C-alpha positions in Angstrom: -62.3 -17.5 -5.5 -59.4 -19.7 -4.5 -58.8 -20.6 -8.1 -58.5 -16.9 -9.0 -56.3 -15.8 -6.1 -53.8 -18.7 -6.6 -52.4 -17.4 -10.0 -52.2 -13.9 -8.5 -50.1 -15.2 -5.6 -47.9 -17.1 -8.0 -47.5 -14.0 -10.1 -46.6 -11.9 -7.0 -44.1 -14.6 -5.9 -42.4 -14.6 -9.3 -42.3 -10.8 -9.4 -40.9 -10.6 -5.9 -38.3 -13.2 -6.7 -37.2 -11.4 -9.8 -37.1 -8.1 -8.0 -35.0 -9.5 -5.2 -32.7 -11.1 -7.7 -32.2 -7.8 -9.5 -31.7 -5.9 -6.2 -29.1 -8.5 -5.1 -27.3 -8.2 -8.4 -27.4 -4.4 -8.4 -26.1 -4.4 -4.8 -23.3 -6.8 -5.7 -22.3 -4.7 -8.7 -22.3 -1.5 -6.6 -20.1 -3.2 -4.0 -17.7 -4.4 -6.6 -17.6 -0.9 -8.2 -17.0 0.7 -4.8 -14.2 -1.6 -4.0 -12.6 -1.0 -7.4 -12.9 2.7 -7.1 -11.5 2.6 -3.5 -8.5 0.6 -4.8 -7.9 2.9 -7.7 -8.0 6.0 -5.4 -5.6 4.3 -3.0 -3.2 3.4 -5.8 -3.4 6.9 -7.2 -2.6 8.5 -3.9 0.3 6.1 -3.3 1.8 6.8 -6.7 1.6 10.6 -6.2 3.1 10.3 -2.7 5.9 8.1 -4.0 6.6 10.6 -6.8 6.5 13.6 -4.4 8.9 12.2 -1.8 11.3 10.9 -4.5 11.2 14.0 -6.6 11.1 16.7 -3.9 14.4 17.3 -2.1 14.9 18.6 1.4 13.4 22.1 1.5 15.5 23.5 4.4 18.3 22.3 6.5 19.9 23.9 9.6 22.8 22.9 11.8 24.4 24.5 14.8 27.8 25.9 14.3 30.2 25.2 17.1 33.4 27.2 16.8 36.7 26.1 18.2 40.1 28.0 18.4 43.5 27.5 19.8 44.1 28.3 23.5 47.7 27.5 23.8 48.9 31.1 23.8 48.9 34.1 26.2 45.8 35.8 25.1 45.5 39.4 26.3 43.0 42.2 25.6 40.3 39.7 24.6 42.3 38.5 21.6 42.0 34.8 20.6 45.0 32.7 19.7 43.5 31.8 16.3 40.5 32.4 14.1 37.3 30.6 15.3 36.7 27.6 13.0 33.8 25.2 12.7 33.5 21.9 10.7 29.9 21.1 9.8 28.6 17.9 8.3 26.1 18.3 5.4 24.7 14.8 5.7 21.4 13.8 7.3 21.7 11.0 9.8 25.4 10.8 8.7 24.6 9.1 5.3 21.9 11.0 3.3 23.0 14.1 1.3 21.2 17.3 2.1 21.8 18.9 -1.3 20.9 17.0 -4.5 22.5 17.5 -7.9 21.4 20.4 -10.0 19.2 22.0 -7.4 20.2 25.6 -6.5 20.4 26.4 -2.7 20.7 29.5 -0.7 23.3 29.1 2.1 23.4 31.6 4.9 25.0 31.9 8.4 23.2 33.4 11.4 25.4 34.9 14.1 24.0 35.9 17.5 26.4 38.5 18.8 26.3 40.7 21.9 26.4 44.4 21.6 29.6 44.6 23.5 32.2 47.3 23.3 34.6 44.8 21.7 32.2 43.9 18.9 31.4 47.6 18.3 35.1 48.5 18.0 35.7 45.4 15.8 34.0 46.9 12.8 33.9 44.7 9.7 35.2 41.2 9.8 35.4 38.4 7.2 33.6 35.0 7.1 35.0 32.2 4.9 33.1 29.0 4.0 34.7 26.1 2.2 32.7 23.1 0.9 34.5 19.8 0.6 33.9 16.2 -0.6 34.5 12.8 0.9 38.2 12.8 0.1 38.6 16.3 1.6 38.9 18.1 -1.7 37.5 21.7 -1.7 34.9 22.1 -4.4 33.7 25.7 -3.5 34.8 28.5 -1.3 33.5 32.0 -0.6 34.4 34.9 1.6 31.8 37.5 2.9 32.0 40.5 5.2 29.8 41.3 8.1 29.5 43.8 11.0 27.1 44.8 13.7 24.3 47.3 12.8 25.2 50.8 13.9 23.3 52.4 16.8 24.0 55.8 18.0 24.6 56.5 21.7 21.3 58.3 22.1 19.4 55.4 20.5 21.3 52.9 22.6 20.4 54.8 25.8 16.7 55.1 24.9 16.6 51.4 24.0 18.1 50.5 27.4 15.7 52.7 29.3 12.7 51.4 27.4 13.5 47.7 27.7 15.1 48.0 31.2 12.3 45.9 32.9 12.9 43.1 30.4 16.6 43.4 30.6 16.6 43.3 34.4 14.4 40.2 34.4 16.5 38.4 31.8 13.7 38.1 29.3 15.7 39.9 26.7 19.4 40.7 26.0 21.4 43.4 24.3 22.4 41.4 21.2 21.9 41.4 17.5 21.2 38.6 15.0 23.3 38.9 11.9 22.4 36.9 8.8 25.2 36.6 6.3 24.4 35.2 2.9 27.3 33.0 1.8 25.9 31.3 -1.4 22.9 32.6 -3.2 22.8 29.9 -5.9 24.9 27.0 -4.8 24.7 23.8 -6.9 26.2 20.5 -5.9 28.4 18.6 -8.3 27.2 15.1 -9.2 30.7 13.8 -9.6 32.0 15.5 -6.4 29.1 15.6 -3.9 29.4 18.0 -1.0 29.4 16.3 2.3 30.7 19.0 4.7 31.8 22.6 5.1 34.4 24.6 7.1 33.3 28.0 8.3 36.0 30.4 9.6 35.6 33.8 11.2 38.7 35.7 10.2 38.9 37.8 13.4 40.6 37.1 16.7 38.5 39.7 18.6 35.0 38.7 17.6 32.5 37.6 20.3 29.7 35.3 19.4 26.9 33.8 21.5 25.8 31.2 19.0 25.7 30.5 15.2 23.5 28.6 12.9 24.0 27.5 9.3 20.9 27.5 7.2 20.4 25.9 3.7 17.2 26.6 1.8 16.3 25.2 -1.6 15.3 27.7 -4.3 12.7 25.7 -6.4 11.8 26.3 -10.0 9.5 24.7 -12.5 7.5 21.7 -11.3 9.2 21.7 -7.8 8.1 25.3 -7.4 4.5 24.4 -8.0 4.7 21.3 -5.8 6.1 23.3 -2.9 4.1 26.5 -3.2 0.8 25.0 -4.2 0.7 21.6 -2.4 -3.1 21.1 -2.3 -3.7 22.0 -5.9 -0.7 19.9 -7.0 -2.0 16.9 -5.0 -5.5 17.2 -6.4 -4.2 17.4 -10.0 -1.7 14.6 -9.5 -4.1 12.2 -7.8 -6.8 13.0 -10.4 -4.4 12.4 -13.3 -3.3 9.1 -11.8 -6.9 8.1 -11.1 -7.9 8.9 -14.7 -5.0 6.9 -16.1 -5.7 3.9 -13.9 -9.4 4.1 -14.7 -8.6 3.9 -18.5 -6.3 0.9 -18.0 -9.0 -0.9 -15.9 -11.7 -0.1 -18.5 -9.6 -1.4 -21.3 -8.8 -4.5 -19.3 -12.5 -5.0 -18.5 -13.5 -4.6 -22.2 -10.7 -7.0 -23.2 -12.0 -9.5 -20.7 -15.6 -9.2 -21.9 -14.9 -9.2 -25.6 -11.9 -11.5 -25.7 -13.0 -13.9 -22.9 -16.7 -14.4 -23.3 -16.8 -13.9 -27.1 -13.3 -14.8 -28.5 -12.4 -13.4 -31.9 -12.5 -16.9 -33.4 -16.1 -17.4 -32.2 -17.2 -14.0 -33.5 -15.7 -14.8 -36.9 -17.3 -18.3 -37.0 -20.7 -16.7 -36.1 -20.3 -14.1 -38.9 -19.3 -16.9 -41.4 -22.4 -19.0 -40.4 -24.7 -16.0 -40.8 -23.3 -15.3 -44.2 -23.7 -19.0 -45.2 -27.3 -19.0 -44.0 -28.1 -15.9 -46.0 -26.6 -17.4 -49.1 -28.7 -20.6 -48.7 -31.8 -18.4 -48.3 -31.0 -16.5 -51.4 -30.4 -19.8 -53.3 -33.8 -21.2 -52.1 -35.6 -18.1 -53.2 -33.9 -18.1 -56.6 -34.7 -21.8 -57.2 -38.3 -21.3 -56.0 -38.8 -18.4 -58.4 -37.2 -20.4 -61.3 -39.6 -23.3 -60.7 -42.6 -21.0 -60.5 -41.9 -19.3 -63.9 -42.0 -22.6 -66.0 -45.2 -23.6 -64.3 -47.0 -20.4 -65.4 -45.8 -20.9 -69.0 -47.2 -24.4 -69.0 -50.6 -23.1 -67.8 -50.6 -20.5 -70.7 -49.9 -23.3 -73.2 -52.6 -25.5 -71.9 -55.1 -22.6 -72.2 
């Protein structure tokens, strides 16, 4: 009985050892494959992120507009001594340009104005914007008109009665927000980059609470897709990078296997040796057949 069970135990031990070896090798291969895939995914995401942040410009930019005017005259009847003027820097952090070359931008000015009697009697007024370079040279200028939206006396009275609780508590004010489009398709010059702008309200009677300059990029082509469909663009970009990197890694792996373990010289030598062996076998068979034929002829002669 012991002599029968001993080979069985040895066989089970061998089978268990082989199984553990295969499982260990499979686990190691799976771990290596997972690490390679994780590295490829990380590199693909990094490449797409680098491309996105280097290719996509600043989408929007806003800056407060602080007007200044002369006060060295005898101003009467709410008339200023000069036109309100503001100088605005179009650089981020004082060094990076907001507008890149060739990209169209929409530039507008938002004015928060009280519904005062002076502004109502003012009517239309002009707003001028001049863009300049580092050396102070003007590269673009535009003049636009603006005015408060008209409200009749009855509508103004009803609006005051309706919002009187909010007006009394200070939660709202009798004001209007005007948006004046200055440039609809502004493009910066690569040889003369725009670094700042001067905005002037050509009226001495205008009353303004605050003002804001807004710059918004109008994307087209690939930038339009990247901005309006960010998730889909990210998935397609990362997948494309991952496929490209996977092909490179696969070719590198095949080159390592075929060119490292079995060099071309070794493969050619193996093919040459095989051909020589086949030739020797053919020669032996031919010589054997030639020696066999004369022997048969001699047997016939002897008979």
